[in-house]
All heavy atoms as a GROMACS GRO file, in nm:
protein
  588
    1MET      N    1   2.266  -0.856   2.687
    1MET     CA    2   2.352  -0.844   2.575
    1MET      C    3   2.416  -0.979   2.548
    1MET      O    4   2.455  -1.050   2.641
    1MET     CB    5   2.467  -0.741   2.605
    1MET     CG    6   2.563  -0.723   2.490
    1MET     SD    7   2.696  -0.602   2.524
    1MET     CE    8   2.611  -0.455   2.559
    2THR      N    9   2.423  -1.020   2.419
    2THR     CA   10   2.480  -1.151   2.388
    2THR      C   11   2.633  -1.149   2.403
    2THR      O   12   2.694  -1.037   2.407
    2THR     CB   13   2.445  -1.190   2.243
    2THR    OG1   14   2.510  -1.101   2.153
    2THR    CG2   15   2.293  -1.187   2.218
    3ASP      N   16   2.689  -1.265   2.409
    3ASP     CA   17   2.835  -1.277   2.420
    3ASP      C   18   2.904  -1.214   2.298
    3ASP      O   19   3.006  -1.146   2.308
    3ASP     CB   20   2.879  -1.422   2.438
    3ASP     CG   21   2.840  -1.480   2.571
    3ASP    OD1   22   2.814  -1.400   2.666
    3ASP    OD2   23   2.836  -1.604   2.584
    4LEU      N   24   2.844  -1.238   2.181
    4LEU     CA   25   2.904  -1.188   2.057
    4LEU      C   26   2.901  -1.032   2.055
    4LEU      O   27   3.001  -0.972   2.017
    4LEU     CB   28   2.831  -1.241   1.937
    4LEU     CG   29   2.887  -1.201   1.802
    4LEU    CD1   30   3.035  -1.241   1.786
    4LEU    CD2   31   2.804  -1.264   1.685
    5LEU      N   32   2.787  -0.972   2.094
    5LEU     CA   33   2.781  -0.829   2.098
    5LEU      C   34   2.878  -0.771   2.199
    5LEU      O   35   2.944  -0.670   2.180
    5LEU     CB   36   2.638  -0.784   2.126
    5LEU     CG   37   2.616  -0.631   2.124
    5LEU    CD1   38   2.659  -0.568   1.992
    5LEU    CD2   39   2.471  -0.599   2.146
    6GLU      N   40   2.888  -0.836   2.316
    6GLU     CA   41   2.983  -0.796   2.419
    6GLU      C   42   3.125  -0.797   2.365
    6GLU      O   43   3.203  -0.706   2.385
    6GLU     CB   44   2.972  -0.887   2.541
    6GLU     CG   45   3.062  -0.849   2.655
    6GLU     CD   46   3.016  -0.725   2.727
    6GLU    OE1   47   2.893  -0.706   2.738
    6GLU    OE2   48   3.100  -0.653   2.779
    7GLN      N   49   3.160  -0.904   2.289
    7GLN     CA   50   3.293  -0.914   2.230
    7GLN      C   51   3.315  -0.801   2.128
    7GLN      O   52   3.422  -0.743   2.122
    7GLN     CB   53   3.309  -1.052   2.161
    7GLN     CG   54   3.444  -1.071   2.097
    7GLN     CD   55   3.449  -1.207   2.027
    7GLN    OE1   56   3.360  -1.284   2.031
    7GLN    NE2   57   3.565  -1.229   1.963
    8ALA      N   58   3.214  -0.771   2.050
    8ALA     CA   59   3.224  -0.665   1.952
    8ALA      C   60   3.250  -0.530   2.018
    8ALA      O   61   3.335  -0.450   1.973
    8ALA     CB   62   3.102  -0.660   1.864
    9VAL      N   63   3.179  -0.500   2.124
    9VAL     CA   64   3.195  -0.376   2.198
    9VAL      C   65   3.332  -0.367   2.258
    9VAL      O   66   3.399  -0.263   2.251
    9VAL     CB   67   3.086  -0.361   2.308
    9VAL    CG1   68   3.114  -0.243   2.398
    9VAL    CG2   69   2.947  -0.344   2.240
   10LEU      N   70   3.380  -0.475   2.319
   10LEU     CA   71   3.515  -0.476   2.378
   10LEU      C   72   3.619  -0.451   2.272
   10LEU      O   73   3.717  -0.377   2.293
   10LEU     CB   74   3.540  -0.606   2.452
   10LEU     CG   75   3.460  -0.628   2.578
   10LEU    CD1   76   3.480  -0.773   2.630
   10LEU    CD2   77   3.495  -0.526   2.685
   11THR      N   78   3.603  -0.515   2.156
   11THR     CA   79   3.696  -0.495   2.043
   11THR      C   80   3.690  -0.349   1.993
   11THR      O   81   3.795  -0.289   1.967
   11THR     CB   82   3.665  -0.592   1.930
   11THR    OG1   83   3.671  -0.725   1.981
   11THR    CG2   84   3.763  -0.576   1.816
   12ALA      N   85   3.571  -0.294   1.982
   12ALA     CA   86   3.555  -0.162   1.930
   12ALA      C   87   3.618  -0.057   2.025
   12ALA      O   88   3.667   0.046   1.979
   12ALA     CB   89   3.407  -0.129   1.913
   13ARG      N   90   3.628  -0.083   2.152
   13ARG     CA   91   3.683   0.011   2.246
   13ARG      C   92   3.832   0.039   2.217
   13ARG      O   93   3.887   0.140   2.257
   13ARG     CB   94   3.670  -0.040   2.388
   13ARG     CG   95   3.529  -0.033   2.439
   13ARG     CD   96   3.515  -0.079   2.578
   13ARG     NE   97   3.375  -0.066   2.619
   13ARG     CZ   98   3.328  -0.104   2.734
   13ARG    NH1   99   3.406  -0.159   2.824
   13ARG    NH2  100   3.200  -0.091   2.758
   14ASN      N  101   3.899  -0.052   2.148
   14ASN     CA  102   4.040  -0.039   2.115
   14ASN      C  103   4.062   0.035   1.983
   14ASN      O  104   4.177   0.055   1.943
   14ASN     CB  105   4.108  -0.174   2.112
   14ASN     CG  106   4.109  -0.239   2.250
   14ASN    OD1  107   4.129  -0.174   2.350
   14ASN    ND2  108   4.082  -0.367   2.254
   15LEU      N  109   3.957   0.067   1.915
   15LEU     CA  110   3.971   0.137   1.785
   15LEU      C  111   3.980   0.289   1.809
   15LEU      O  112   3.942   0.339   1.913
   15LEU     CB  113   3.846   0.108   1.700
   15LEU     CG  114   3.824  -0.032   1.656
   15LEU    CD1  115   3.691  -0.049   1.587
   15LEU    CD2  116   3.940  -0.079   1.563
   16PRO      N  117   4.034   0.359   1.710
   16PRO     CA  118   4.037   0.505   1.719
   16PRO      C  119   3.891   0.561   1.733
   16PRO      O  120   3.795   0.497   1.687
   16PRO     CB  121   4.100   0.551   1.585
   16PRO     CG  122   4.174   0.428   1.538
   16PRO     CD  123   4.100   0.309   1.586
   17ALA      N  124   3.883   0.677   1.791
   17ALA     CA  125   3.751   0.736   1.819
   17ALA      C  126   3.667   0.750   1.692
   17ALA      O  127   3.544   0.724   1.695
   17ALA     CB  128   3.768   0.876   1.884
   18GLU      N  129   3.729   0.786   1.584
   18GLU     CA  130   3.651   0.805   1.458
   18GLU      C  131   3.591   0.672   1.413
   18GLU      O  132   3.474   0.670   1.369
   18GLU     CB  133   3.744   0.858   1.347
   18GLU     CG  134   3.669   0.888   1.219
   18GLU     CD  135   3.762   0.950   1.113
   18GLU    OE1  136   3.848   1.035   1.149
   18GLU    OE2  137   3.750   0.915   0.997
   19ARG      N  138   3.663   0.561   1.421
   19ARG     CA  139   3.612   0.431   1.385
   19ARG      C  140   3.504   0.391   1.482
   19ARG      O  141   3.403   0.327   1.444
   19ARG     CB  142   3.726   0.329   1.385
   19ARG     CG  143   3.827   0.341   1.275
   19ARG     CD  144   3.780   0.297   1.138
   19ARG     NE  145   3.721   0.168   1.130
   19ARG     CZ  146   3.783   0.056   1.102
   19ARG    NH1  147   3.907   0.055   1.075
   19ARG    NH2  148   3.715  -0.057   1.101
   20GLN      N  149   3.518   0.425   1.610
   20GLN     CA  150   3.419   0.386   1.707
   20GLN      C  151   3.286   0.459   1.672
   20GLN      O  152   3.178   0.400   1.679
   20GLN     CB  153   3.462   0.428   1.848
   20GLN     CG  154   3.571   0.341   1.902
   20GLN     CD  155   3.605   0.377   2.045
   20GLN    OE1  156   3.522   0.434   2.121
   20GLN    NE2  157   3.729   0.350   2.089
   21ASP      N  158   3.298   0.586   1.636
   21ASP     CA  159   3.177   0.659   1.596
   21ASP      C  160   3.112   0.604   1.471
   21ASP      O  161   2.990   0.596   1.462
   21ASP     CB  162   3.209   0.810   1.576
   21ASP     CG  163   3.234   0.882   1.709
   21ASP    OD1  164   3.201   0.825   1.814
   21ASP    OD2  165   3.285   0.995   1.703
   22ASP      N  166   3.193   0.563   1.376
   22ASP     CA  167   3.141   0.496   1.254
   22ASP      C  168   3.061   0.372   1.288
   22ASP      O  169   2.950   0.352   1.241
   22ASP     CB  170   3.253   0.464   1.155
   22ASP     CG  171   3.318   0.581   1.092
   22ASP    OD1  172   3.258   0.690   1.093
   22ASP    OD2  173   3.431   0.566   1.041
   23LEU      N  174   3.122   0.290   1.373
   23LEU     CA  175   3.051   0.168   1.419
   23LEU      C  176   2.921   0.200   1.492
   23LEU      O  177   2.820   0.132   1.471
   23LEU     CB  178   3.145   0.082   1.505
   23LEU     CG  179   3.248  -0.001   1.432
   23LEU    CD1  180   3.348  -0.060   1.531
   23LEU    CD2  181   3.184  -0.110   1.348
   24ALA      N  182   2.930   0.298   1.578
   24ALA     CA  183   2.811   0.336   1.656
   24ALA      C  184   2.698   0.382   1.564
   24ALA      O  185   2.584   0.344   1.583
   24ALA     CB  186   2.846   0.446   1.756
   25ARG      N  187   2.732   0.464   1.463
   25ARG     CA  188   2.631   0.510   1.369
   25ARG      C  189   2.569   0.388   1.292
   25ARG      O  190   2.449   0.383   1.271
   25ARG     CB  191   2.687   0.611   1.271
   25ARG     CG  192   2.694   0.751   1.329
   25ARG     CD  193   2.733   0.850   1.220
   25ARG     NE  194   2.877   0.847   1.189
   25ARG     CZ  195   2.970   0.907   1.260
   25ARG    NH1  196   2.937   0.976   1.366
   25ARG    NH2  197   3.096   0.901   1.225
   26MET      N  198   2.651   0.296   1.251
   26MET     CA  199   2.601   0.178   1.177
   26MET      C  200   2.509   0.096   1.266
   26MET      O  201   2.402   0.052   1.225
   26MET     CB  202   2.716   0.090   1.129
   26MET     CG  203   2.789   0.150   1.008
   26MET     SD  204   2.908   0.038   0.937
   26MET     CE  205   3.038   0.044   1.055
   27MET      N  206   2.548   0.075   1.394
   27MET     CA  207   2.467  -0.002   1.483
   27MET      C  208   2.331   0.068   1.511
   27MET      O  209   2.227  -0.001   1.507
   27MET     CB  210   2.538  -0.025   1.617
   27MET     CG  211   2.654  -0.125   1.607
   27MET     SD  212   2.739  -0.145   1.766
   27MET     CE  213   2.609  -0.214   1.867
   28LEU      N  214   2.336   0.195   1.531
   28LEU     CA  215   2.212   0.269   1.557
   28LEU      C  216   2.121   0.267   1.437
   28LEU      O  217   1.999   0.248   1.450
   28LEU     CB  218   2.242   0.412   1.599
   28LEU     CG  219   2.306   0.427   1.739
   28LEU    CD1  220   2.358   0.571   1.758
   28LEU    CD2  221   2.206   0.390   1.846
   29SER      N  222   2.176   0.280   1.318
   29SER     CA  223   2.100   0.278   1.196
   29SER      C  224   2.037   0.136   1.181
   29SER      O  225   1.918   0.123   1.148
   29SER     CB  226   2.187   0.308   1.078
   29SER     OG  227   2.116   0.295   0.957
   30TYR      N  228   2.117   0.033   1.197
   30TYR     CA  229   2.067  -0.103   1.182
   30TYR      C  230   1.959  -0.134   1.285
   30TYR      O  231   1.863  -0.207   1.254
   30TYR     CB  232   2.186  -0.202   1.200
   30TYR     CG  233   2.150  -0.343   1.171
   30TYR    CD1  234   2.136  -0.385   1.042
   30TYR    CD2  235   2.128  -0.431   1.274
   30TYR    CE1  236   2.100  -0.518   1.015
   30TYR    CE2  237   2.096  -0.567   1.250
   30TYR     CZ  238   2.081  -0.606   1.117
   30TYR     OH  239   2.047  -0.735   1.094
   31ALA      N  240   1.970  -0.076   1.402
   31ALA     CA  241   1.868  -0.101   1.507
   31ALA      C  242   1.743  -0.017   1.491
   31ALA      O  243   1.652  -0.029   1.568
   31ALA     CB  244   1.932  -0.078   1.644
   32GLY      N  245   1.744   0.076   1.388
   32GLY     CA  246   1.628   0.159   1.365
   32GLY      C  247   1.619   0.277   1.457
   32GLY      O  248   1.510   0.327   1.485
   33TYR      N  249   1.732   0.327   1.505
   33TYR     CA  250   1.732   0.439   1.600
   33TYR      C  251   1.680   0.565   1.536
   33TYR      O  252   1.596   0.634   1.594
   33TYR     CB  253   1.876   0.459   1.655
   33TYR     CG  254   1.886   0.571   1.753
   33TYR    CD1  255   1.845   0.556   1.884
   33TYR    CD2  256   1.942   0.692   1.711
   33TYR    CE1  257   1.856   0.662   1.973
   33TYR    CE2  258   1.952   0.800   1.803
   33TYR     CZ  259   1.910   0.781   1.933
   33TYR     OH  260   1.923   0.885   2.020
   34ASP      N  261   1.735   0.599   1.418
   34ASP     CA  262   1.690   0.725   1.352
   34ASP      C  263   1.554   0.708   1.279
   34ASP      O  264   1.474   0.796   1.282
   34ASP     CB  265   1.797   0.768   1.247
   34ASP     CG  266   1.925   0.817   1.312
   34ASP    OD1  267   1.918   0.867   1.430
   34ASP    OD2  268   2.030   0.806   1.252
   35GLU      N  269   1.540   0.594   1.220
   35GLU     CA  270   1.415   0.564   1.151
   35GLU      C  271   1.371   0.423   1.194
   35GLU      O  272   1.452   0.334   1.197
   35GLU     CB  273   1.437   0.565   0.998
   35GLU     CG  274   1.470   0.702   0.945
   35GLU     CD  275   1.489   0.705   0.796
   35GLU    OE1  276   1.432   0.615   0.728
   35GLU    OE2  277   1.563   0.793   0.745
   36PRO      N  278   1.244   0.406   1.217
   36PRO     CA  279   1.198   0.272   1.258
   36PRO      C  280   1.228   0.170   1.148
   36PRO      O  281   1.222   0.196   1.032
   36PRO     CB  282   1.047   0.291   1.280
   36PRO     CG  283   1.015   0.416   1.216
   36PRO     CD  284   1.138   0.503   1.204
   37VAL      N  285   1.258   0.050   1.192
   37VAL     CA  286   1.279  -0.061   1.098
   37VAL      C  287   1.142  -0.096   1.037
   37VAL      O  288   1.041  -0.098   1.106
   37VAL     CB  289   1.334  -0.184   1.175
   37VAL    CG1  290   1.344  -0.303   1.081
   37VAL    CG2  291   1.470  -0.151   1.234
   38ILE      N  292   1.143  -0.116   0.910
   38ILE     CA  293   1.016  -0.144   0.837
   38ILE      C  294   0.991  -0.295   0.839
   38ILE      O  295   1.077  -0.374   0.796
   38ILE     CB  296   1.025  -0.093   0.693
   38ILE    CG1  297   1.042   0.059   0.691
   38ILE    CG2  298   0.898  -0.136   0.613
   38ILE    CD1  299   1.072   0.113   0.552
   39ASP      N  300   0.878  -0.332   0.891
   39ASP     CA  301   0.838  -0.474   0.890
   39ASP      C  302   0.755  -0.498   0.760
   39ASP      O  303   0.653  -0.432   0.742
   39ASP     CB  304   0.755  -0.506   1.014
   39ASP     CG  305   0.837  -0.509   1.139
   39ASP    OD1  306   0.956  -0.554   1.134
   39ASP    OD2  307   0.788  -0.469   1.246
   40LEU      N  308   0.804  -0.587   0.678
   40LEU     CA  309   0.731  -0.620   0.556
   40LEU      C  310   0.633  -0.727   0.579
   40LEU      O  311   0.655  -0.819   0.659
   40LEU     CB  312   0.834  -0.662   0.447
   40LEU     CG  313   0.942  -0.566   0.410
   40LEU    CD1  314   1.036  -0.628   0.308
   40LEU    CD2  315   0.882  -0.435   0.357
   41THR      N  316   0.521  -0.720   0.508
   41THR     CA  317   0.424  -0.831   0.505
   41THR      C  318   0.485  -0.944   0.426
   41THR      O  319   0.582  -0.922   0.349
   41THR     CB  320   0.290  -0.790   0.442
   41THR    OG1  321   0.316  -0.764   0.302
   41THR    CG2  322   0.229  -0.667   0.511
   42PRO      N  323   0.439  -1.066   0.440
   42PRO     CA  324   0.491  -1.176   0.359
   42PRO      C  325   0.482  -1.145   0.206
   42PRO      O  326   0.574  -1.180   0.133
   42PRO     CB  327   0.404  -1.296   0.397
   42PRO     CG  328   0.359  -1.263   0.536
   42PRO     CD  329   0.341  -1.115   0.538
   43GLU      N  330   0.377  -1.079   0.166
   43GLU     CA  331   0.359  -1.044   0.024
   43GLU      C  332   0.465  -0.943  -0.018
   43GLU      O  333   0.524  -0.956  -0.129
   43GLU     CB  334   0.217  -0.991  -0.003
   43GLU     CG  335   0.108  -1.091   0.015
   43GLU     CD  336   0.068  -1.107   0.165
   43GLU    OE1  337   0.100  -1.022   0.247
   43GLU    OE2  338   0.005  -1.211   0.192
   44GLU      N  339   0.489  -0.843   0.064
   44GLU     CA  340   0.590  -0.740   0.032
   44GLU      C  341   0.728  -0.804   0.027
   44GLU      O  342   0.808  -0.769  -0.063
   44GLU     CB  343   0.587  -0.628   0.136
   44GLU     CG  344   0.462  -0.542   0.129
   44GLU     CD  345   0.447  -0.448   0.247
   44GLU    OE1  346   0.493  -0.481   0.356
   44GLU    OE2  347   0.389  -0.340   0.229
   45GLU      N  348   0.757  -0.892   0.120
   45GLU     CA  349   0.887  -0.959   0.120
   45GLU      C  350   0.904  -1.043  -0.007
   45GLU      O  351   1.014  -1.043  -0.068
   45GLU     CB  352   0.902  -1.047   0.244
   45GLU     CG  353   1.042  -1.101   0.262
   45GLU     CD  354   1.061  -1.172   0.393
   45GLU    OE1  355   0.973  -1.170   0.479
   45GLU    OE2  356   1.171  -1.228   0.412
   46ALA      N  357   0.800  -1.112  -0.050
   46ALA     CA  358   0.808  -1.192  -0.173
   46ALA      C  359   0.831  -1.102  -0.292
   46ALA      O  360   0.911  -1.138  -0.382
   46ALA     CB  361   0.680  -1.276  -0.186
   47ASP      N  362   0.761  -0.990  -0.296
   47ASP     CA  363   0.781  -0.894  -0.409
   47ASP      C  364   0.925  -0.844  -0.409
   47ASP      O  365   0.988  -0.828  -0.517
   47ASP     CB  366   0.685  -0.773  -0.395
   47ASP     CG  367   0.543  -0.808  -0.427
   47ASP    OD1  368   0.516  -0.914  -0.490
   47ASP    OD2  369   0.453  -0.730  -0.395
   48LEU      N  370   0.980  -0.813  -0.292
   48LEU     CA  371   1.118  -0.763  -0.284
   48LEU      C  372   1.216  -0.870  -0.332
   48LEU      O  373   1.309  -0.839  -0.407
   48LEU     CB  374   1.151  -0.723  -0.140
   48LEU     CG  375   1.291  -0.668  -0.116
   48LEU    CD1  376   1.321  -0.546  -0.203
   48LEU    CD2  377   1.310  -0.635   0.029
   49ILE      N  378   1.199  -0.992  -0.288
   49ILE     CA  379   1.287  -1.101  -0.330
   49ILE      C  380   1.278  -1.121  -0.483
   49ILE      O  381   1.382  -1.135  -0.549
   49ILE     CB  382   1.248  -1.232  -0.258
   49ILE    CG1  383   1.286  -1.220  -0.110
   49ILE    CG2  384   1.316  -1.352  -0.320
   49ILE    CD1  385   1.231  -1.328  -0.021
   50GLU      N  386   1.160  -1.113  -0.540
   50GLU     CA  387   1.144  -1.128  -0.683
   50GLU      C  388   1.211  -1.009  -0.758
   50GLU      O  389   1.279  -1.028  -0.857
   50GLU     CB  390   0.999  -1.138  -0.727
   50GLU     CG  391   0.979  -1.148  -0.874
   50GLU     CD  392   1.052  -1.261  -0.946
   50GLU    OE1  393   1.079  -1.365  -0.880
   50GLU    OE2  394   1.086  -1.244  -1.062
   51ALA      N  395   1.197  -0.887  -0.702
   51ALA     CA  396   1.262  -0.772  -0.767
   51ALA      C  397   1.411  -0.783  -0.763
   51ALA      O  398   1.481  -0.751  -0.860
   51ALA     CB  399   1.214  -0.642  -0.693
   52GLN      N  400   1.466  -0.833  -0.653
   52GLN     CA  401   1.611  -0.854  -0.646
   52GLN      C  402   1.656  -0.959  -0.746
   52GLN      O  403   1.761  -0.941  -0.813
   52GLN     CB  404   1.649  -0.894  -0.500
   52GLN     CG  405   1.637  -0.780  -0.402
   52GLN     CD  406   1.651  -0.823  -0.262
   52GLN    OE1  407   1.619  -0.936  -0.225
   52GLN    NE2  408   1.699  -0.732  -0.173
   53ALA      N  409   1.578  -1.063  -0.761
   53ALA     CA  410   1.614  -1.167  -0.862
   53ALA      C  411   1.608  -1.110  -1.000
   53ALA      O  412   1.695  -1.144  -1.083
   53ALA     CB  413   1.518  -1.287  -0.843
   54GLU      N  414   1.510  -1.028  -1.028
   54GLU     CA  415   1.502  -0.964  -1.162
   54GLU      C  416   1.623  -0.877  -1.188
   54GLU      O  417   1.678  -0.877  -1.299
   54GLU     CB  418   1.375  -0.885  -1.173
   54GLU     CG  419   1.248  -0.966  -1.179
   54GLU     CD  420   1.120  -0.882  -1.165
   54GLU    OE1  421   1.129  -0.760  -1.136
   54GLU    OE2  422   1.013  -0.941  -1.181
   55MET      N  423   1.665  -0.804  -1.088
   55MET     CA  424   1.786  -0.720  -1.104
   55MET      C  425   1.910  -0.804  -1.130
   55MET      O  426   1.989  -0.774  -1.218
   55MET     CB  427   1.807  -0.630  -0.984
   55MET     CG  428   1.706  -0.520  -0.970
   55MET     SD  429   1.744  -0.399  -0.838
   55MET     CE  430   1.734  -0.501  -0.694
   56GLU      N  431   1.923  -0.916  -1.059
   56GLU     CA  432   2.039  -1.001  -1.076
   56GLU      C  433   2.038  -1.064  -1.217
   56GLU      O  434   2.144  -1.089  -1.273
   56GLU     CB  435   2.039  -1.114  -0.972
   56GLU     CG  436   2.075  -1.064  -0.834
   56GLU     CD  437   2.060  -1.170  -0.724
   56GLU    OE1  438   2.034  -1.287  -0.759
   56GLU    OE2  439   2.076  -1.132  -0.606
   57ARG      N  440   1.919  -1.086  -1.273
   57ARG     CA  441   1.909  -1.140  -1.409
   57ARG      C  442   1.923  -1.030  -1.515
   57ARG      O  443   1.923  -1.058  -1.635
   57ARG     CB  444   1.775  -1.212  -1.427
   57ARG     CG  445   1.761  -1.339  -1.344
   57ARG     CD  446   1.635  -1.417  -1.386
   57ARG     NE  447   1.510  -1.344  -1.371
   57ARG     CZ  448   1.430  -1.351  -1.264
   57ARG    NH1  449   1.463  -1.431  -1.162
   57ARG    NH2  450   1.315  -1.285  -1.260
   58GLY      N  451   1.931  -0.907  -1.472
   58GLY     CA  452   1.943  -0.792  -1.565
   58GLY      C  453   1.815  -0.755  -1.631
   58GLY      O  454   1.816  -0.694  -1.738
   59GLU      N  455   1.704  -0.786  -1.567
   59GLU     CA  456   1.573  -0.754  -1.624
   59GLU      C  457   1.530  -0.615  -1.577
   59GLU      O  458   1.472  -0.599  -1.472
   59GLU     CB  459   1.471  -0.858  -1.582
   59GLU     CG  460   1.505  -0.998  -1.632
   59GLU     CD  461   1.409  -1.104  -1.577
   59GLU    OE1  462   1.312  -1.070  -1.506
   59GLU    OE2  463   1.432  -1.223  -1.606
   60PHE      N  464   1.557  -0.516  -1.665
   60PHE     CA  465   1.522  -0.381  -1.636
   60PHE      C  466   1.425  -0.326  -1.739
   60PHE      O  467   1.424  -0.373  -1.853
   60PHE     CB  468   1.646  -0.291  -1.630
   60PHE     CG  469   1.747  -0.330  -1.527
   60PHE    CD1  470   1.857  -0.407  -1.556
   60PHE    CD2  471   1.725  -0.293  -1.394
   60PHE    CE1  472   1.947  -0.445  -1.457
   60PHE    CE2  473   1.814  -0.331  -1.294
   60PHE     CZ  474   1.927  -0.408  -1.327
   61ALA      N  475   1.349  -0.228  -1.700
   61ALA     CA  476   1.254  -0.167  -1.796
   61ALA      C  477   1.336  -0.087  -1.902
   61ALA      O  478   1.440  -0.030  -1.874
   61ALA     CB  479   1.164  -0.069  -1.724
   62THR      N  480   1.281  -0.088  -2.024
   62THR     CA  481   1.345  -0.016  -2.129
   62THR      C  482   1.315   0.132  -2.110
   62THR      O  483   1.224   0.168  -2.035
   62THR     CB  484   1.294  -0.059  -2.267
   62THR    OG1  485   1.151  -0.027  -2.275
   62THR    CG2  486   1.316  -0.210  -2.288
   63ASP      N  487   1.388   0.219  -2.182
   63ASP     CA  488   1.359   0.360  -2.175
   63ASP      C  489   1.219   0.389  -2.216
   63ASP      O  490   1.150   0.473  -2.158
   63ASP     CB  491   1.458   0.442  -2.262
   63ASP     CG  492   1.599   0.437  -2.204
   63ASP    OD1  493   1.615   0.406  -2.084
   63ASP    OD2  494   1.694   0.470  -2.281
   64ALA      N  495   1.169   0.321  -2.320
   64ALA     CA  496   1.029   0.342  -2.366
   64ALA      C  497   0.930   0.300  -2.261
   64ALA      O  498   0.826   0.369  -2.242
   64ALA     CB  499   1.009   0.261  -2.496
   65GLU      N  500   0.956   0.195  -2.188
   65GLU     CA  501   0.863   0.150  -2.085
   65GLU      C  502   0.859   0.249  -1.971
   65GLU      O  503   0.753   0.280  -1.917
   65GLU     CB  504   0.901   0.011  -2.034
   65GLU     CG  505   0.880  -0.102  -2.134
   65GLU     CD  506   0.941  -0.232  -2.091
   65GLU    OE1  507   1.049  -0.229  -2.026
   65GLU    OE2  508   0.885  -0.336  -2.127
   66VAL      N  509   0.974   0.300  -1.933
   66VAL     CA  510   0.980   0.401  -1.827
   66VAL      C  511   0.906   0.527  -1.871
   66VAL      O  512   0.828   0.584  -1.795
   66VAL     CB  513   1.126   0.431  -1.791
   66VAL    CG1  514   1.136   0.549  -1.694
   66VAL    CG2  515   1.195   0.310  -1.729
   67GLU      N  516   0.930   0.569  -1.992
   67GLU     CA  517   0.865   0.692  -2.043
   67GLU      C  518   0.711   0.672  -2.046
   67GLU      O  519   0.636   0.762  -2.014
   67GLU     CB  520   0.918   0.727  -2.184
   67GLU     CG  521   0.858   0.848  -2.240
   67GLU     CD  522   0.880   0.972  -2.157
   67GLU    OE1  523   0.988   0.985  -2.094
   67GLU    OE2  524   0.791   1.063  -2.151
   68ALA      N  525   0.664   0.554  -2.084
   68ALA     CA  526   0.523   0.526  -2.087
   68ALA      C  527   0.458   0.544  -1.953
   68ALA      O  528   0.348   0.600  -1.934
   68ALA     CB  529   0.496   0.388  -2.145
   69VAL      N  530   0.526   0.492  -1.846
   69VAL     CA  531   0.474   0.507  -1.711
   69VAL      C  532   0.477   0.651  -1.666
   69VAL      O  533   0.378   0.705  -1.612
   69VAL     CB  534   0.550   0.417  -1.612
   69VAL    CG1  535   0.514   0.446  -1.468
   69VAL    CG2  536   0.527   0.270  -1.646
   70LEU      N  537   0.589   0.716  -1.688
   70LEU     CA  538   0.604   0.854  -1.643
   70LEU      C  539   0.508   0.948  -1.713
   70LEU      O  540   0.457   1.047  -1.651
   70LEU     CB  541   0.748   0.903  -1.664
   70LEU     CG  542   0.856   0.837  -1.574
   70LEU    CD1  543   0.994   0.890  -1.613
   70LEU    CD2  544   0.827   0.860  -1.431
   71SER      N  545   0.477   0.924  -1.840
   71SER     CA  546   0.384   1.012  -1.913
   71SER      C  547   0.246   1.011  -1.856
   71SER      O  548   0.172   1.109  -1.873
   71SER     CB  549   0.382   0.969  -2.061
   71SER     OG  550   0.323   0.842  -2.072
   72LYS      N  551   0.210   0.911  -1.782
   72LYS     CA  552   0.078   0.903  -1.718
   72LYS      C  553   0.066   1.006  -1.604
   72LYS      O  554  -0.045   1.045  -1.568
   72LYS     CB  555   0.048   0.764  -1.667
   72LYS     CG  556   0.039   0.661  -1.773
   72LYS     CD  557   0.012   0.521  -1.715
   72LYS     CE  558   0.012   0.415  -1.822
   72LYS     NZ  559  -0.007   0.281  -1.764
   73PHE      N  560   0.176   1.046  -1.548
   73PHE     CA  561   0.174   1.136  -1.431
   73PHE      C  562   0.213   1.278  -1.466
   73PHE      O  563   0.214   1.362  -1.375
   73PHE     CB  564   0.265   1.080  -1.322
   73PHE     CG  565   0.222   0.944  -1.278
   73PHE    CD1  566   0.286   0.828  -1.327
   73PHE    CD2  567   0.121   0.927  -1.187
   73PHE    CE1  568   0.248   0.702  -1.284
   73PHE    CE2  569   0.080   0.802  -1.144
   73PHE     CZ  570   0.143   0.690  -1.196
   74ARG      N  571   0.245   1.302  -1.588
   74ARG     CA  572   0.282   1.443  -1.629
   74ARG      C  573   0.156   1.519  -1.668
   74ARG      O  574   0.066   1.460  -1.728
   74ARG     CB  575   0.381   1.439  -1.744
   74ARG     CG  576   0.512   1.382  -1.706
   74ARG     CD  577   0.613   1.407  -1.820
   74ARG     NE  578   0.743   1.346  -1.786
   74ARG     CZ  579   0.798   1.250  -1.859
   74ARG    NH1  580   0.746   1.208  -1.970
   74ARG    NH2  581   0.912   1.199  -1.821
   75PRO      N  582   0.157   1.646  -1.638
   75PRO     CA  583   0.038   1.727  -1.676
   75PRO      C  584   0.032   1.749  -1.825
   75PRO      O  585   0.119   1.733  -1.901
   75PRO     CB  586   0.061   1.861  -1.606
   75PRO     CG  587   0.199   1.859  -1.551
   75PRO     CD  588   0.249   1.721  -1.562
   0.00000   0.00000   0.00000
């Protein structure tokens, strides 16, 4: 265990039980306890970074574009 994690655990011990449980759930989730952590390929990571940049720029599909895609999958 690193010194920083040890310090965090010692600090958390002084919190109310409900807060300790909240922290424990966050740590377990972050560590992939309930669901495995997804390892992205370099290409997937680049796609994700670009998608995040598009969102920050406000570049979203129009309603018509969304409808065009969805109509391909409707019976």
